[in-house]
PDB file of N, CA, C and O in Angstrom:
ATOM      1  N   MET A   1     -10.975  10.030  46.861  1.00  0.00           N
ATOM      2  CA  MET A   1     -10.269  10.109  45.530  1.00  0.00           C
ATOM      3  C   MET A   1      -9.997   8.735  45.069  1.00  0.00           C
ATOM      4  O   MET A   1      -9.720   7.822  45.847  1.00  0.00           O
ATOM      5  N   ARG A   2     -10.088   8.598  43.712  1.00  0.00           N
ATOM      6  CA  ARG A   2      -9.758   7.342  43.066  1.00  0.00           C
ATOM      7  C   ARG A   2      -8.352   7.466  42.458  1.00  0.00           C
ATOM      8  O   ARG A   2      -7.903   8.563  42.123  1.00  0.00           O
ATOM      9  N   ASP A   3      -7.705   6.382  42.330  1.00  0.00           N
ATOM     10  CA  ASP A   3      -6.436   6.337  41.765  1.00  0.00           C
ATOM     11  C   ASP A   3      -6.667   6.093  40.204  1.00  0.00           C
ATOM     12  O   ASP A   3      -7.107   5.029  39.769  1.00  0.00           O
ATOM     13  N   HIS A   4      -6.307   7.245  39.361  1.00  0.00           N
ATOM     14  CA  HIS A   4      -6.475   7.098  37.966  1.00  0.00           C
ATOM     15  C   HIS A   4      -5.296   6.672  37.188  1.00  0.00           C
ATOM     16  O   HIS A   4      -5.325   6.727  35.958  1.00  0.00           O
ATOM     17  N   THR A   5      -4.203   6.227  37.864  1.00  0.00           N
ATOM     18  CA  THR A   5      -2.988   5.803  37.176  1.00  0.00           C
ATOM     19  C   THR A   5      -3.174   4.574  36.425  1.00  0.00           C
ATOM     20  O   THR A   5      -2.451   4.313  35.464  1.00  0.00           O
ATOM     21  N   GLN A   6      -4.113   3.802  36.817  1.00  0.00           N
ATOM     22  CA  GLN A   6      -4.291   2.447  36.148  1.00  0.00           C
ATOM     23  C   GLN A   6      -4.985   2.673  34.794  1.00  0.00           C
ATOM     24  O   GLN A   6      -5.007   1.802  33.924  1.00  0.00           O
ATOM     25  N   TYR A   7      -5.556   3.890  34.659  1.00  0.00           N
ATOM     26  CA  TYR A   7      -6.347   4.128  33.386  1.00  0.00           C
ATOM     27  C   TYR A   7      -5.513   4.992  32.424  1.00  0.00           C
ATOM     28  O   TYR A   7      -5.968   5.231  31.306  1.00  0.00           O
ATOM     29  N   THR A   8      -4.368   5.450  32.786  1.00  0.00           N
ATOM     30  CA  THR A   8      -3.570   6.226  31.833  1.00  0.00           C
ATOM     31  C   THR A   8      -2.848   5.266  30.874  1.00  0.00           C
ATOM     32  O   THR A   8      -2.442   4.159  31.226  1.00  0.00           O
ATOM     33  N   ARG A   9      -2.715   5.780  29.614  1.00  0.00           N
ATOM     34  CA  ARG A   9      -2.062   5.024  28.583  1.00  0.00           C
ATOM     35  C   ARG A   9      -0.597   5.284  28.654  1.00  0.00           C
ATOM     36  O   ARG A   9      -0.134   6.413  28.815  1.00  0.00           O
ATOM     37  N   GLY A  10       0.148   4.154  28.522  1.00  0.00           N
ATOM     38  CA  GLY A  10       1.545   4.184  28.474  1.00  0.00           C
ATOM     39  C   GLY A  10       1.933   4.262  26.969  1.00  0.00           C
ATOM     40  O   GLY A  10       1.090   4.333  26.076  1.00  0.00           O
ATOM     41  N   ALA A  11       3.309   4.242  26.755  1.00  0.00           N
ATOM     42  CA  ALA A  11       3.855   4.210  25.436  1.00  0.00           C
ATOM     43  C   ALA A  11       3.532   2.892  24.711  1.00  0.00           C
ATOM     44  O   ALA A  11       3.248   2.947  23.514  1.00  0.00           O
ATOM     45  N   ALA A  12       3.556   1.745  25.332  1.00  0.00           N
ATOM     46  CA  ALA A  12       3.143   0.480  24.742  1.00  0.00           C
ATOM     47  C   ALA A  12       1.741   0.541  24.346  1.00  0.00           C
ATOM     48  O   ALA A  12       1.431   0.229  23.197  1.00  0.00           O
ATOM     49  N   SER A  13       0.872   0.913  25.190  1.00  0.00           N
ATOM     50  CA  SER A  13      -0.568   0.914  24.774  1.00  0.00           C
ATOM     51  C   SER A  13      -0.844   1.913  23.580  1.00  0.00           C
ATOM     52  O   SER A  13      -1.736   1.659  22.770  1.00  0.00           O
ATOM     53  N   ALA A  14      -0.112   2.989  23.485  1.00  0.00           N
ATOM     54  CA  ALA A  14      -0.346   3.851  22.365  1.00  0.00           C
ATOM     55  C   ALA A  14       0.125   3.303  21.108  1.00  0.00           C
ATOM     56  O   ALA A  14      -0.480   3.588  20.075  1.00  0.00           O
ATOM     57  N   ALA A  15       1.225   2.485  21.086  1.00  0.00           N
ATOM     58  CA  ALA A  15       1.708   1.726  20.017  1.00  0.00           C
ATOM     59  C   ALA A  15       0.673   0.749  19.644  1.00  0.00           C
ATOM     60  O   ALA A  15       0.344   0.602  18.466  1.00  0.00           O
ATOM     61  N   HIS A  16       0.152   0.080  20.601  1.00  0.00           N
ATOM     62  CA  HIS A  16      -0.878  -1.011  20.394  1.00  0.00           C
ATOM     63  C   HIS A  16      -2.140  -0.435  19.699  1.00  0.00           C
ATOM     64  O   HIS A  16      -2.691  -1.054  18.788  1.00  0.00           O
ATOM     65  N   VAL A  17      -2.602   0.810  20.167  1.00  0.00           N
ATOM     66  CA  VAL A  17      -3.671   1.397  19.583  1.00  0.00           C
ATOM     67  C   VAL A  17      -3.439   1.760  18.137  1.00  0.00           C
ATOM     68  O   VAL A  17      -4.324   1.577  17.302  1.00  0.00           O
ATOM     69  N   CYS A  18      -2.225   2.289  17.819  1.00  0.00           N
ATOM     70  CA  CYS A  18      -1.879   2.654  16.495  1.00  0.00           C
ATOM     71  C   CYS A  18      -1.830   1.440  15.556  1.00  0.00           C
ATOM     72  O   CYS A  18      -2.185   1.517  14.379  1.00  0.00           O
ATOM     73  N   GLY A  19      -1.346   0.245  16.168  1.00  0.00           N
ATOM     74  CA  GLY A  19      -1.292  -0.966  15.444  1.00  0.00           C
ATOM     75  C   GLY A  19      -2.712  -1.465  15.155  1.00  0.00           C
ATOM     76  O   GLY A  19      -2.998  -1.914  14.045  1.00  0.00           O
ATOM     77  N   LEU A  20      -3.564  -1.389  16.110  1.00  0.00           N
ATOM     78  CA  LEU A  20      -5.039  -1.753  15.910  1.00  0.00           C
ATOM     79  C   LEU A  20      -5.706  -0.894  14.812  1.00  0.00           C
ATOM     80  O   LEU A  20      -6.417  -1.364  13.923  1.00  0.00           O
ATOM     81  N   TRP A  21      -5.391   0.468  14.971  1.00  0.00           N
ATOM     82  CA  TRP A  21      -6.067   1.338  13.991  1.00  0.00           C
ATOM     83  C   TRP A  21      -5.534   1.036  12.501  1.00  0.00           C
ATOM     84  O   TRP A  21      -6.280   1.028  11.522  1.00  0.00           O
ATOM     85  N   SER A  22      -4.264   0.810  12.457  1.00  0.00           N
ATOM     86  CA  SER A  22      -3.662   0.475  11.173  1.00  0.00           C
ATOM     87  C   SER A  22      -4.308  -0.743  10.591  1.00  0.00           C
ATOM     88  O   SER A  22      -4.721  -0.704   9.432  1.00  0.00           O
ATOM     89  N   ALA A  23      -4.415  -1.771  11.286  1.00  0.00           N
ATOM     90  CA  ALA A  23      -5.067  -3.050  10.898  1.00  0.00           C
ATOM     91  C   ALA A  23      -6.553  -2.848  10.553  1.00  0.00           C
ATOM     92  O   ALA A  23      -7.052  -3.502   9.638  1.00  0.00           O
ATOM     93  N   HIS A  24      -7.230  -2.014  11.218  1.00  0.00           N
ATOM     94  CA  HIS A  24      -8.691  -1.615  10.949  1.00  0.00           C
ATOM     95  C   HIS A  24      -8.707  -0.992   9.620  1.00  0.00           C
ATOM     96  O   HIS A  24      -9.486  -1.427   8.772  1.00  0.00           O
ATOM     97  N   VAL A  25      -7.896   0.013   9.352  1.00  0.00           N
ATOM     98  CA  VAL A  25      -7.853   0.756   8.027  1.00  0.00           C
ATOM     99  C   VAL A  25      -7.483  -0.165   6.935  1.00  0.00           C
ATOM    100  O   VAL A  25      -8.072  -0.086   5.857  1.00  0.00           O
ATOM    101  N   ASP A  26      -6.505  -1.075   7.144  1.00  0.00           N
ATOM    102  CA  ASP A  26      -6.176  -1.984   6.087  1.00  0.00           C
ATOM    103  C   ASP A  26      -7.212  -2.923   5.740  1.00  0.00           C
ATOM    104  O   ASP A  26      -7.340  -3.297   4.574  1.00  0.00           O
ATOM    105  N   ALA A  27      -8.010  -3.358   6.728  1.00  0.00           N
ATOM    106  CA  ALA A  27      -9.185  -4.249   6.453  1.00  0.00           C
ATOM    107  C   ALA A  27     -10.234  -3.520   5.696  1.00  0.00           C
ATOM    108  O   ALA A  27     -10.870  -4.112   4.823  1.00  0.00           O
ATOM    109  N   LEU A  28     -10.475  -2.161   6.002  1.00  0.00           N
ATOM    110  CA  LEU A  28     -11.447  -1.417   5.281  1.00  0.00           C
ATOM    111  C   LEU A  28     -11.085  -1.293   3.805  1.00  0.00           C
ATOM    112  O   LEU A  28     -11.917  -1.417   2.907  1.00  0.00           O
ATOM    113  N   GLU A  29      -9.745  -1.032   3.602  1.00  0.00           N
ATOM    114  CA  GLU A  29      -9.309  -0.828   2.228  1.00  0.00           C
ATOM    115  C   GLU A  29      -9.388  -2.056   1.435  1.00  0.00           C
ATOM    116  O   GLU A  29      -9.624  -1.952   0.232  1.00  0.00           O
ATOM    117  N   ARG A  30      -9.208  -3.278   2.000  1.00  0.00           N
ATOM    118  CA  ARG A  30      -9.283  -4.493   1.274  1.00  0.00           C
ATOM    119  C   ARG A  30     -10.708  -4.777   0.776  1.00  0.00           C
ATOM    120  O   ARG A  30     -10.901  -5.485  -0.213  1.00  0.00           O
ATOM    121  N   HIS A  31     -11.664  -4.234   1.452  1.00  0.00           N
ATOM    122  CA  HIS A  31     -13.079  -4.493   1.037  1.00  0.00           C
ATOM    123  C   HIS A  31     -13.791  -3.406   0.203  1.00  0.00           C
ATOM    124  O   HIS A  31     -14.996  -3.456  -0.041  1.00  0.00           O
ATOM    125  N   LEU A  32     -12.978  -2.427  -0.215  1.00  0.00           N
ATOM    126  CA  LEU A  32     -13.584  -1.381  -1.050  1.00  0.00           C
ATOM    127  C   LEU A  32     -13.898  -1.964  -2.468  1.00  0.00           C
ATOM    128  O   LEU A  32     -13.174  -2.795  -3.016  1.00  0.00           O
ATOM    129  N   SER A  33     -15.019  -1.462  -3.001  1.00  0.00           N
ATOM    130  CA  SER A  33     -15.394  -1.912  -4.360  1.00  0.00           C
ATOM    131  C   SER A  33     -14.552  -1.194  -5.466  1.00  0.00           C
ATOM    132  O   SER A  33     -13.806  -0.251  -5.203  1.00  0.00           O
ATOM    133  N   ALA A  34     -14.712  -1.672  -6.642  1.00  0.00           N
ATOM    134  CA  ALA A  34     -13.930  -1.130  -7.811  1.00  0.00           C
ATOM    135  C   ALA A  34     -14.391   0.405  -8.034  1.00  0.00           C
ATOM    136  O   ALA A  34     -13.573   1.264  -8.363  1.00  0.00           O
ATOM    137  N   LYS A  35     -15.674   0.667  -7.843  1.00  0.00           N
ATOM    138  CA  LYS A  35     -16.168   2.003  -8.075  1.00  0.00           C
ATOM    139  C   LYS A  35     -15.566   2.937  -7.095  1.00  0.00           C
ATOM    140  O   LYS A  35     -15.293   4.078  -7.467  1.00  0.00           O
ATOM    141  N   THR A  36     -15.318   2.538  -5.801  1.00  0.00           N
ATOM    142  CA  THR A  36     -14.767   3.394  -4.829  1.00  0.00           C
ATOM    143  C   THR A  36     -13.324   3.654  -5.187  1.00  0.00           C
ATOM    144  O   THR A  36     -12.867   4.790  -5.056  1.00  0.00           O
ATOM    145  N   TRP A  37     -12.547   2.604  -5.656  1.00  0.00           N
ATOM    146  CA  TRP A  37     -11.176   2.813  -6.041  1.00  0.00           C
ATOM    147  C   TRP A  37     -11.093   3.763  -7.179  1.00  0.00           C
ATOM    148  O   TRP A  37     -10.203   4.613  -7.211  1.00  0.00           O
ATOM    149  N   ALA A  38     -11.988   3.653  -8.115  1.00  0.00           N
ATOM    150  CA  ALA A  38     -12.019   4.547  -9.253  1.00  0.00           C
ATOM    151  C   ALA A  38     -12.260   5.984  -8.940  1.00  0.00           C
ATOM    152  O   ALA A  38     -11.645   6.877  -9.524  1.00  0.00           O
ATOM    153  N   LEU A  39     -13.185   6.217  -7.987  1.00  0.00           N
ATOM    154  CA  LEU A  39     -13.550   7.592  -7.416  1.00  0.00           C
ATOM    155  C   LEU A  39     -12.332   8.121  -6.734  1.00  0.00           C
ATOM    156  O   LEU A  39     -12.038   9.309  -6.872  1.00  0.00           O
ATOM    157  N   ARG A  40     -11.601   7.313  -6.001  1.00  0.00           N
ATOM    158  CA  ARG A  40     -10.418   7.741  -5.293  1.00  0.00           C
ATOM    159  C   ARG A  40      -9.390   8.159  -6.365  1.00  0.00           C
ATOM    160  O   ARG A  40      -8.788   9.224  -6.227  1.00  0.00           O
ATOM    161  N   ALA A  41      -9.173   7.380  -7.397  1.00  0.00           N
ATOM    162  CA  ALA A  41      -8.138   7.613  -8.500  1.00  0.00           C
ATOM    163  C   ALA A  41      -8.399   8.940  -9.141  1.00  0.00           C
ATOM    164  O   ALA A  41      -7.476   9.713  -9.399  1.00  0.00           O
ATOM    165  N   VAL A  42      -9.774   9.232  -9.424  1.00  0.00           N
ATOM    166  CA  VAL A  42     -10.207  10.380 -10.110  1.00  0.00           C
ATOM    167  C   VAL A  42      -9.862  11.579  -9.173  1.00  0.00           C
ATOM    168  O   VAL A  42      -9.265  12.573  -9.585  1.00  0.00           O
ATOM    169  N   ALA A  43     -10.266  11.423  -7.921  1.00  0.00           N
ATOM    170  CA  ALA A  43     -10.043  12.555  -6.877  1.00  0.00           C
ATOM    171  C   ALA A  43      -8.540  12.935  -6.831  1.00  0.00           C
ATOM    172  O   ALA A  43      -8.173  14.110  -6.792  1.00  0.00           O
ATOM    173  N   VAL A  44      -7.688  11.877  -6.837  1.00  0.00           N
ATOM    174  CA  VAL A  44      -6.252  12.094  -6.775  1.00  0.00           C
ATOM    175  C   VAL A  44      -5.781  12.931  -7.975  1.00  0.00           C
ATOM    176  O   VAL A  44      -5.115  13.960  -7.859  1.00  0.00           O
ATOM    177  N   VAL A  45      -6.192  12.392  -9.147  1.00  0.00           N
ATOM    178  CA  VAL A  45      -5.792  13.101 -10.431  1.00  0.00           C
ATOM    179  C   VAL A  45      -6.293  14.516 -10.448  1.00  0.00           C
ATOM    180  O   VAL A  45      -5.531  15.417 -10.799  1.00  0.00           O
ATOM    181  N   LEU A  46      -7.550  14.766 -10.083  1.00  0.00           N
ATOM    182  CA  LEU A  46      -8.036  16.025 -10.083  1.00  0.00           C
ATOM    183  C   LEU A  46      -7.369  16.980  -9.101  1.00  0.00           C
ATOM    184  O   LEU A  46      -7.305  18.177  -9.378  1.00  0.00           O
ATOM    185  N   ALA A  47      -6.870  16.500  -7.966  1.00  0.00           N
ATOM    186  CA  ALA A  47      -6.154  17.250  -7.015  1.00  0.00           C
ATOM    187  C   ALA A  47      -4.665  17.530  -7.409  1.00  0.00           C
ATOM    188  O   ALA A  47      -4.099  18.592  -7.150  1.00  0.00           O
ATOM    189  N   THR A  48      -4.099  16.497  -8.047  1.00  0.00           N
ATOM    190  CA  THR A  48      -2.600  16.688  -8.488  1.00  0.00           C
ATOM    191  C   THR A  48      -2.321  17.413  -9.755  1.00  0.00           C
ATOM    192  O   THR A  48      -1.269  18.023  -9.946  1.00  0.00           O
ATOM    193  N   TYR A  49      -3.369  17.325 -10.684  1.00  0.00           N
ATOM    194  CA  TYR A  49      -3.115  17.937 -12.021  1.00  0.00           C
ATOM    195  C   TYR A  49      -2.858  19.413 -11.940  1.00  0.00           C
ATOM    196  O   TYR A  49      -1.855  19.865 -12.492  1.00  0.00           O
ATOM    197  N   PRO A  50      -3.673  20.185 -11.306  1.00  0.00           N
ATOM    198  CA  PRO A  50      -3.307  21.701 -11.330  1.00  0.00           C
ATOM    199  C   PRO A  50      -2.026  21.949 -10.551  1.00  0.00           C
ATOM    200  O   PRO A  50      -1.293  22.876 -10.894  1.00  0.00           O
ATOM    201  N   ILE A  51      -1.729  21.197  -9.560  1.00  0.00           N
ATOM    202  CA  ILE A  51      -0.496  21.424  -8.742  1.00  0.00           C
ATOM    203  C   ILE A  51       0.707  21.156  -9.694  1.00  0.00           C
ATOM    204  O   ILE A  51       1.683  21.906  -9.724  1.00  0.00           O
ATOM    205  N   ALA A  52       0.580  20.027 -10.483  1.00  0.00           N
ATOM    206  CA  ALA A  52       1.731  19.687 -11.352  1.00  0.00           C
ATOM    207  C   ALA A  52       1.780  20.749 -12.531  1.00  0.00           C
ATOM    208  O   ALA A  52       2.877  21.064 -12.993  1.00  0.00           O
ATOM    209  N   ARG A  53       0.700  21.262 -12.985  1.00  0.00           N
ATOM    210  CA  ARG A  53       0.696  22.304 -14.053  1.00  0.00           C
ATOM    211  C   ARG A  53       1.294  23.552 -13.536  1.00  0.00           C
ATOM    212  O   ARG A  53       1.739  24.349 -14.362  1.00  0.00           O
ATOM    213  N   ILE A  54       1.362  23.821 -12.291  1.00  0.00           N
ATOM    214  CA  ILE A  54       1.986  25.082 -11.753  1.00  0.00           C
ATOM    215  C   ILE A  54       3.417  24.826 -11.176  1.00  0.00           C
ATOM    216  O   ILE A  54       4.296  25.665 -11.374  1.00  0.00           O
ATOM    217  N   VAL A  55       3.647  23.779 -10.525  1.00  0.00           N
ATOM    218  CA  VAL A  55       4.932  23.549  -9.880  1.00  0.00           C
ATOM    219  C   VAL A  55       6.025  23.110 -10.901  1.00  0.00           C
ATOM    220  O   VAL A  55       7.176  23.535 -10.799  1.00  0.00           O
ATOM    221  N   ILE A  56       5.646  22.259 -11.878  1.00  0.00           N
ATOM    222  CA  ILE A  56       6.664  21.710 -12.670  1.00  0.00           C
ATOM    223  C   ILE A  56       7.317  22.858 -13.541  1.00  0.00           C
ATOM    224  O   ILE A  56       8.537  23.016 -13.566  1.00  0.00           O
ATOM    225  N   PRO A  57       6.418  23.666 -14.267  1.00  0.00           N
ATOM    226  CA  PRO A  57       7.135  24.794 -14.979  1.00  0.00           C
ATOM    227  C   PRO A  57       7.796  25.668 -14.087  1.00  0.00           C
ATOM    228  O   PRO A  57       8.826  26.178 -14.526  1.00  0.00           O
ATOM    229  N   ALA A  58       7.425  25.982 -12.857  1.00  0.00           N
ATOM    230  CA  ALA A  58       8.123  26.893 -11.980  1.00  0.00           C
ATOM    231  C   ALA A  58       9.494  26.278 -11.645  1.00  0.00           C
ATOM    232  O   ALA A  58      10.462  27.033 -11.550  1.00  0.00           O
ATOM    233  N   VAL A  59       9.630  24.999 -11.466  1.00  0.00           N
ATOM    234  CA  VAL A  59      10.899  24.460 -11.028  1.00  0.00           C
ATOM    235  C   VAL A  59      11.788  24.417 -12.281  1.00  0.00           C
ATOM    236  O   VAL A  59      12.992  24.639 -12.160  1.00  0.00           O
ATOM    237  N   LEU A  60      11.277  24.156 -13.413  1.00  0.00           N
ATOM    238  CA  LEU A  60      12.010  24.142 -14.672  1.00  0.00           C
ATOM    239  C   LEU A  60      12.572  25.549 -14.987  1.00  0.00           C
ATOM    240  O   LEU A  60      13.706  25.711 -15.437  1.00  0.00           O
ATOM    241  N   HIS A  61      11.781  26.471 -14.744  1.00  0.00           N
ATOM    242  CA  HIS A  61      12.144  27.952 -15.009  1.00  0.00           C
ATOM    243  C   HIS A  61      13.331  28.295 -14.007  1.00  0.00           C
ATOM    244  O   HIS A  61      14.288  28.994 -14.337  1.00  0.00           O
ATOM    245  N   ALA A  62      13.168  27.736 -12.766  1.00  0.00           N
ATOM    246  CA  ALA A  62      14.182  28.108 -11.844  1.00  0.00           C
ATOM    247  C   ALA A  62      15.452  27.379 -12.047  1.00  0.00           C
ATOM    248  O   ALA A  62      16.502  27.910 -11.685  1.00  0.00           O
ATOM    249  N   VAL A  63      15.448  26.173 -12.611  1.00  0.00           N
ATOM    250  CA  VAL A  63      16.593  25.322 -12.699  1.00  0.00           C
ATOM    251  C   VAL A  63      17.383  25.594 -14.032  1.00  0.00           C
ATOM    252  O   VAL A  63      18.608  25.713 -14.010  1.00  0.00           O
ATOM    253  N   VAL A  64      16.632  25.691 -15.226  1.00  0.00           N
ATOM    254  CA  VAL A  64      17.142  25.795 -16.467  1.00  0.00           C
ATOM    255  C   VAL A  64      17.670  27.256 -16.562  1.00  0.00           C
ATOM    256  O   VAL A  64      16.916  28.207 -16.357  1.00  0.00           O
ATOM    257  N   PRO A  65      19.039  27.418 -16.891  1.00  0.00           N
ATOM    258  CA  PRO A  65      19.547  28.772 -17.121  1.00  0.00           C
ATOM    259  C   PRO A  65      18.929  29.480 -18.460  1.00  0.00           C
ATOM    260  O   PRO A  65      18.390  28.804 -19.336  1.00  0.00           O
ATOM    261  N   ASP A  66      19.044  30.778 -18.533  1.00  0.00           N
ATOM    262  CA  ASP A  66      18.560  31.564 -19.673  1.00  0.00           C
ATOM    263  C   ASP A  66      19.257  31.194 -20.848  1.00  0.00           C
ATOM    264  O   ASP A  66      18.609  31.174 -21.894  1.00  0.00           O
ATOM    265  N   VAL A  67      20.467  30.895 -20.871  1.00  0.00           N
ATOM    266  CA  VAL A  67      21.264  30.412 -22.070  1.00  0.00           C
ATOM    267  C   VAL A  67      20.675  29.241 -22.790  1.00  0.00           C
ATOM    268  O   VAL A  67      20.417  29.233 -23.993  1.00  0.00           O
ATOM    269  N   VAL A  68      20.476  28.212 -21.924  1.00  0.00           N
ATOM    270  CA  VAL A  68      19.866  27.029 -22.491  1.00  0.00           C
ATOM    271  C   VAL A  68      18.492  27.267 -23.037  1.00  0.00           C
ATOM    272  O   VAL A  68      18.167  26.732 -24.097  1.00  0.00           O
ATOM    273  N   ARG A  69      17.618  28.085 -22.335  1.00  0.00           N
ATOM    274  CA  ARG A  69      16.339  28.371 -22.836  1.00  0.00           C
ATOM    275  C   ARG A  69      16.479  29.157 -24.195  1.00  0.00           C
ATOM    276  O   ARG A  69      15.707  28.893 -25.117  1.00  0.00           O
ATOM    277  N   THR A  70      17.388  30.052 -24.320  1.00  0.00           N
ATOM    278  CA  THR A  70      17.538  30.733 -25.573  1.00  0.00           C
ATOM    279  C   THR A  70      17.998  29.832 -26.730  1.00  0.00           C
ATOM    280  O   THR A  70      17.529  30.008 -27.854  1.00  0.00           O
ATOM    281  N   VAL A  71      18.897  28.879 -26.484  1.00  0.00           N
ATOM    282  CA  VAL A  71      19.289  28.003 -27.494  1.00  0.00           C
ATOM    283  C   VAL A  71      18.132  27.048 -27.886  1.00  0.00           C
ATOM    284  O   VAL A  71      17.936  26.760 -29.067  1.00  0.00           O
ATOM    285  N   LEU A  72      17.367  26.561 -26.876  1.00  0.00           N
ATOM    286  CA  LEU A  72      16.230  25.852 -27.246  1.00  0.00           C
ATOM    287  C   LEU A  72      15.107  26.563 -27.968  1.00  0.00           C
ATOM    288  O   LEU A  72      14.371  25.947 -28.739  1.00  0.00           O
ATOM    289  N   ASN A  73      14.982  27.755 -27.744  1.00  0.00           N
ATOM    290  CA  ASN A  73      14.028  28.590 -28.450  1.00  0.00           C
ATOM    291  C   ASN A  73      14.474  28.799 -29.941  1.00  0.00           C
ATOM    292  O   ASN A  73      13.637  28.941 -30.832  1.00  0.00           O
ATOM    293  N   LEU A  74      15.769  28.814 -30.168  1.00  0.00           N
ATOM    294  CA  LEU A  74      16.332  29.004 -31.461  1.00  0.00           C
ATOM    295  C   LEU A  74      16.106  27.743 -32.371  1.00  0.00           C
ATOM    296  O   LEU A  74      15.905  27.797 -33.585  1.00  0.00           O
ATOM    297  N   ILE A  75      16.164  26.680 -31.663  1.00  0.00           N
ATOM    298  CA  ILE A  75      16.009  25.325 -32.427  1.00  0.00           C
ATOM    299  C   ILE A  75      14.585  25.147 -32.727  1.00  0.00           C
ATOM    300  O   ILE A  75      14.202  24.145 -33.331  1.00  0.00           O
TER     301      ILE A  75
END
């Protein structure tokens, strides 16, 4: 039998791996082209627009009382 305790990761090595991964992702993001950033922005807008169109009116409807809605409709 071999002793595998020397190959198990401890908490410090897990934090080190996360730090290396974060640095790797940051380096990749620094080297993205303008076209890639534009595609990302379009994807974010396309994903958030329908959510905002559904969630914001639902929240306003739940928060604003009927009296205020009636007064605003009369104006």
